[in-house]
KEVEXGU-906101 format. One line per field, with one value per atom (N, C-alpha, C): residue in three letters; x, y, z. Coordinates in steps of 0.05 Angstrom, whole numbers. Example, Ala and Ser with C-alpha at 12.3 -4.5 7.8 and 13.67 -1.06 7.14 Angstrom:
KEVEXGU-906101
tido	c(ALA	ALA	ALA	SER	SER	SER)
X	c(264	246	264	257	273	258)
Y	c(-114	-90	-66	-45	-21	1)
Z	c(156	156	156	142	143	157)
***
This chain:
KEVEXGU-906101
tido	c(MET	MET	MET	ASN	ASN	ASN	ILE	ILE	ILE	ASP	ASP	ASP	PHE	PHE	PHE	LEU	LEU	LEU	LEU	LEU	LEU	LYS	LYS	LYS	HIS	HIS	HIS	THR	THR	THR	ARG	ARG	ARG	SER	SER	SER	SER	SER	SER	PRO	PRO	PRO	ASP	ASP	ASP	GLN	GLN	GLN	VAL	VAL	VAL	ALA	ALA	ALA	VAL	VAL	VAL	VAL	VAL	VAL	SER	SER	SER	GLY	GLY	GLY	GLU	GLU	GLU	GLN	GLN	GLN	ARG	ARG	ARG	HIS	HIS	HIS	THR	THR	THR	PHE	PHE	PHE	GLY	GLY	GLY	ASP	ASP	ASP	ILE	ILE	ILE	GLY	GLY	GLY	ARG	ARG	ARG	ALA	ALA	ALA	TYR	TYR	TYR	ALA	ALA	ALA	GLN	GLN	GLN	ALA	ALA	ALA	SER	SER	SER	GLN	GLN	GLN	MET	MET	MET	LEU	LEU	LEU	ALA	ALA	ALA	ASP	ASP	ASP	MET	MET	MET	GLY	GLY	GLY	ILE	ILE	ILE	ALA	ALA	ALA	SER	SER	SER	GLY	GLY	GLY	GLY	GLY	GLY	VAL	VAL	VAL	VAL	VAL	VAL	ALA	ALA	ALA	VAL	VAL	VAL	ARG	ARG	ARG	ALA	ALA	ALA	ASP	ASP	ASP	TYR	TYR	TYR	SER	SER	SER	PRO	PRO	PRO	MET	MET	MET	SER	SER	SER	ILE	ILE	ILE	ALA	ALA	ALA	LEU	LEU	LEU	VAL	VAL	VAL	LEU	LEU	LEU	ALA	ALA	ALA	LEU	LEU	LEU	ILE	ILE	ILE	GLU	GLU	GLU	ARG	ARG	ARG	ASN	ASN	ASN	CYS	CYS	CYS	ILE	ILE	ILE	LEU	LEU	LEU	VAL	VAL	VAL	PRO	PRO	PRO	ILE	ILE	ILE	SER	SER	SER	ASN	ASN	ASN	THR	THR	THR	ILE	ILE	ILE	LYS	LYS	LYS	ALA	ALA	ALA	ILE	ILE	ILE	GLU	GLU	GLU	SER	SER	SER	TYR	TYR	TYR	LEU	LEU	LEU	ARG	ARG	ARG	ILE	ILE	ILE	LEU	LEU	LEU	GLU	GLU	GLU	GLN	GLN	GLN	SER	SER	SER	PHE	PHE	PHE	ILE	ILE	ILE	ILE	ILE	ILE	PHE	PHE	PHE	ARG	ARG	ARG	LEU	LEU	LEU	GLY	GLY	GLY	SER	SER	SER	PHE	PHE	PHE	SER	SER	SER	ARG	ARG	ARG	ASN	ASN	ASN	LEU	LEU	LEU	ARG	ARG	ARG	ASN	ASN	ASN	GLU	GLU	GLU	LEU	LEU	LEU	LYS	LYS	LYS	LYS	LYS	LYS	SER	SER	SER	ARG	ARG	ARG	LYS	LYS	LYS	ILE	ILE	ILE	TYR	TYR	TYR	PHE	PHE	PHE	VAL	VAL	VAL	ASP	ASP	ASP	THR	THR	THR	GLY	GLY	GLY	VAL	VAL	VAL	ARG	ARG	ARG	ASN	ASN	ASN	ALA	ALA	ALA	VAL	VAL	VAL	ILE	ILE	ILE	ASN	ASN	ASN	ASN	ASN	ASN	LEU	LEU	LEU	ASN	ASN	ASN	PRO	PRO	PRO	PRO	PRO	PRO	ASP	ASP	ASP	LEU	LEU	LEU	ARG	ARG	ARG	SER	SER	SER	ASP	ASP	ASP	THR	THR	THR	GLY	GLY	GLY	GLY	GLY	GLY	LEU	LEU	LEU	TRP	TRP	TRP)
X	c(987	982	955	937	909	899	886	879	844	835	805	794	812	809	809	825	824	803	793	769	747	742	724	718	736	743	735	738	731	703	691	655	645	659	649	653	673	679	689	671	679	689	676	682	708	718	742	768	781	812	825	839	856	883	889	915	913	938	939	964	972	989	993	1010	1008	985	969	945	922	925	909	897	872	862	845	853	834	825	801	781	788	775	778	760	737	725	733	753	770	787	799	823	803	781	763	759	745	737	763	787	809	822	815	821	810	785	767	776	782	792	821	838	861	863	853	843	835	818	805	827	847	862	882	891	913	901	872	862	864	855	853	884	908	928	944	930	941	964	963	984	973	993	980	994	980	994	1020	1041	1068	1081	1070	1083	1100	1119	1137	1129	1126	1116	1132	1138	1154	1133	1132	1119	1130	1123	1133	1102	1103	1075	1084	1060	1061	1038	1028	1008	980	975	947	930	910	892	892	896	901	930	950	974	969	964	952	940	919	905	916	931	948	971	984	998	980	966	941	933	926	916	937	958	990	995	989	993	976	949	927	932	948	953	978	993	1018	1039	1040	1057	1085	1106	1130	1128	1135	1128	1156	1168	1190	1184	1197	1188	1211	1202	1225	1221	1245	1252	1268	1258	1277	1294	1306	1327	1358	1374	1398	1412	1412	1421	1406	1383	1363	1369	1375	1381	1404	1427	1454	1452	1440	1439	1423	1403	1392	1408	1421	1445	1464	1473	1494	1482	1457	1448	1445	1433	1439	1460	1478	1509	1519	1513	1527	1509	1480	1470	1471	1492	1497	1482	1461	1441	1446	1466	1474	1506	1514	1540	1544	1559	1572	1595	1592	1620	1630	1650	1657	1666	1674	1682	1710	1716	1744	1760	1779	1791	1819	1835	1863	1866	1851	1848	1836	1850	1834	1809	1815	1792	1765	1769	1750	1737	1750	1738	1714	1725	1709	1681	1684	1652	1641	1651	1629	1616	1592	1573	1581	1570	1575	1557	1555	1541	1533	1503	1496	1491	1493	1489	1475	1453	1445	1460	1468	1478	1457	1435	1415	1389	1386	1376	1344	1336	1312	1294	1318	1310	1296	1317	1319	1286	1283	1257	1234	1234	1212	1204	1224	1228	1208	1218	1206	1180	1178	1147	1149	1174	1173	1181	1171	1180	1177	1175	1167	1196	1194	1216	1236	1262	1276	1268	1255	1253	1229	1215	1189	1194	1220	1229	1241	1235	1249	1269	1276	1302	1322	1326	1336	1371	1379	1404	1412	1398	1403	1410	1400	1400	1428	1440	1463	1490)
Y	c(979	977	993	976	979	998	1020	1041	1038	1018	1020	1018	1007	1008	1044	1057	1088	1100	1093	1106	1102	1076	1064	1086	1091	1104	1139	1145	1170	1175	1153	1151	1148	1133	1120	1142	1153	1180	1204	1215	1240	1265	1261	1286	1281	1254	1248	1261	1275	1291	1267	1272	1256	1266	1288	1306	1328	1333	1359	1370	1394	1404	1435	1439	1463	1466	1494	1499	1486	1479	1465	1441	1430	1399	1393	1372	1361	1332	1338	1306	1292	1266	1243	1255	1269	1280	1296	1311	1330	1312	1293	1279	1261	1252	1236	1255	1283	1297	1306	1308	1317	1293	1266	1242	1242	1245	1247	1268	1290	1310	1300	1294	1286	1260	1246	1221	1228	1246	1257	1276	1289	1303	1288	1267	1247	1232	1225	1208	1233	1261	1280	1288	1285	1293	1260	1242	1214	1202	1200	1193	1161	1144	1111	1100	1075	1064	1053	1060	1051	1078	1101	1127	1141	1156	1170	1194	1202	1230	1246	1269	1283	1303	1301	1316	1332	1359	1375	1386	1376	1379	1382	1394	1399	1380	1384	1366	1374	1385	1395	1372	1374	1349	1340	1364	1354	1341	1351	1335	1304	1301	1275	1258	1272	1257	1253	1263	1264	1238	1236	1218	1190	1190	1159	1158	1180	1172	1158	1168	1157	1135	1125	1097	1078	1087	1068	1064	1082	1077	1066	1051	1044	1059	1088	1100	1102	1110	1113	1151	1151	1180	1190	1211	1222	1250	1250	1272	1294	1322	1338	1354	1367	1388	1409	1435	1458	1468	1450	1456	1453	1474	1474	1446	1434	1406	1387	1388	1369	1382	1406	1411	1403	1406	1393	1360	1355	1319	1316	1329	1323	1328	1351	1361	1339	1328	1305	1280	1274	1252	1257	1276	1282	1277	1292	1294	1272	1247	1220	1204	1209	1197	1210	1229	1243	1257	1266	1281	1307	1325	1347	1349	1370	1371	1401	1402	1430	1442	1466	1478	1498	1499	1518	1540	1563	1591	1588	1607	1606	1635	1640	1666	1664	1680	1676	1686	1698	1709	1684	1669	1648	1654	1678	1690	1693	1706	1712	1690	1665	1639	1628	1634	1619	1637	1659	1677	1672	1667	1669	1637	1644	1620	1597	1578	1555	1551	1541	1539	1507	1506	1478	1468	1449	1444	1420	1420	1389	1378	1348	1331	1321	1314	1304	1322	1338	1358	1348	1326	1315	1319	1311	1313	1342	1360	1393	1405	1390	1396	1387	1364	1353	1368	1380	1393	1421	1435	1456	1452	1427	1423	1433	1433	1442	1419	1404	1383	1383	1414	1416	1409	1411	1403	1433	1426	1452	1475	1470	1495	1507	1497	1511	1520	1520	1527	1558	1572	1600	1596	1576	1574	1552	1554	1535	1547	1571	1577	1572	1568	1561	1531	1521	1485	1478	1486	1479	1502)
Z	c(1857	1887	1888	1899	1895	1919	1914	1933	1940	1933	1935	1963	1984	2011	2019	2006	2014	2005	1977	1963	1978	1992	2004	2033	2045	2066	2059	2040	2028	2029	2022	2018	2050	2058	2085	2105	2107	2132	2118	2098	2084	2101	2127	2147	2170	2165	2181	2176	2188	2179	2172	2145	2132	2138	2133	2127	2146	2160	2178	2168	2152	2145	2158	2179	2192	2204	2199	2204	2194	2171	2149	2155	2157	2159	2137	2128	2103	2106	2095	2107	2083	2089	2066	2046	2051	2032	2010	2020	2002	1986	1999	1985	1962	1965	1952	1922	1929	1910	1889	1903	1888	1874	1886	1867	1843	1845	1820	1795	1811	1788	1782	1800	1786	1766	1776	1751	1725	1729	1701	1684	1705	1691	1676	1689	1682	1651	1652	1633	1603	1613	1595	1578	1595	1592	1575	1574	1561	1577	1602	1618	1622	1608	1607	1633	1638	1655	1648	1673	1669	1662	1656	1646	1671	1665	1680	1684	1708	1714	1739	1730	1754	1764	1791	1805	1827	1831	1854	1867	1892	1907	1935	1947	1969	1989	2007	2027	2022	1999	1994	1983	1985	1974	1947	1930	1900	1899	1912	1912	1918	1940	1947	1934	1922	1903	1878	1865	1843	1848	1875	1877	1877	1889	1891	1865	1848	1820	1804	1809	1789	1802	1829	1834	1830	1828	1817	1784	1775	1741	1740	1759	1756	1746	1754	1740	1757	1746	1757	1768	1792	1805	1813	1800	1803	1817	1849	1864	1853	1857	1846	1871	1877	1901	1887	1898	1885	1903	1923	1938	1922	1930	1923	1917	1940	1942	1924	1922	1899	1871	1869	1841	1830	1849	1838	1837	1847	1850	1822	1814	1791	1763	1763	1744	1745	1766	1764	1754	1756	1746	1719	1711	1680	1664	1680	1669	1664	1684	1683	1668	1662	1635	1609	1608	1577	1569	1582	1571	1574	1590	1596	1602	1594	1607	1615	1640	1649	1636	1628	1623	1641	1657	1672	1655	1668	1656	1657	1631	1632	1637	1652	1655	1659	1654	1663	1691	1698	1730	1745	1765	1772	1797	1810	1825	1811	1792	1767	1754	1755	1742	1761	1787	1804	1807	1799	1810	1783	1761	1736	1732	1722	1723	1699	1710	1691	1666	1646	1626	1628	1621	1620	1592	1574	1550	1547	1529	1528	1503	1511	1492	1477	1485	1476	1468	1446	1439	1446	1438	1440	1470	1492	1518	1522	1513	1516	1500	1474	1459	1475	1487	1506	1526	1544	1564	1561	1540	1528	1513	1510	1489	1466	1449	1424	1405	1392	1376	1346	1339	1312	1298	1267	1250	1256	1246	1249	1233	1206	1192	1203	1226	1232	1260	1272	1292	1296	1316	1320	1335	1353	1365	1352	1326	1314	1320	1320	1326	1356	1374	1399	1402	1383	1386	1375	1355	1346	1344)
***
């Protein structure tokens, strides 16, 4: 998707209001400046065309610009929400994809069993390592005991 028309508008009408979020008003100029920053940030991070990026954002100029920069790079955008319903949905998808599995608590007293929390285990530890950004060999890791 080409966003040139929007970028031209950021240059031709920088003082025009583009986004209103609550009491805040953001202009096309704000969006244009944030877009330049977001594009540079993606380049610095090595996000290539077609990459998959998860984003949790609001309606700030930087968030909007980041989405636009990802669209311009033909990236796949995965929105993230922190509501309980959304988190349950993410966990269900990860479980159905055999990336994690949930293990309920065990108690002989059924009332206590419902109160106790579940444990979530990674079936694919490579995904877990990518999430925590630790891809070191096992002999160099401080969390080896937690992996197995």
